[in-house]
C-alpha positions, 0 to 999 in steps of 0.5 A: 937839472942839467944832464951832468947833474942827472949823470952824477945822481945816477952815479951816486945811486949806483954806488949806494946800491952796491954798498947796500948789496955789499952789506947784505950779500952775506945774508943770502944763499942764492944769486938769481939772474934773469934778463931784467933783474939780479936777485939774492935769495934764501929760497928759489924754485925754478919750474919749466912750463909749456911744451916745444918752442912755447917754453917759459920759466916760473921762478919763485923766490923767498926772502929775496933782495933785488938789485934795482936803483929805482926801487925804494924797497929792495927786500921782498918776502916773495918774488915770482918771475915768469920769463921766456928767457934764460934764468941762472941760479947759483948757490954760493958757498959762504967763501964766495960771499965775501965782497972786497972791502975796498971800493971799485 
């Protein structure tokens, strides 16, 4: 497999992932961003653990979808993430969930 073939394959996978996102985004209420992943979820709980400089976040999500090209099953009933990095959680209004019908 040439580097061009690999690049074409990854581009096609990214486009398929975007299309899947576009199809499912209306089913979810929250967007969760961690340093490693992007999630859509219907339930989110963030708990700050530790003290002083040893603080970390425990993020629990239910009914989630994971933005990950290499993951064969992107839907998960429950997700738990432990991270020392920032976590961004947004509750989206239904009007915010409208994805343009056109492509990129």
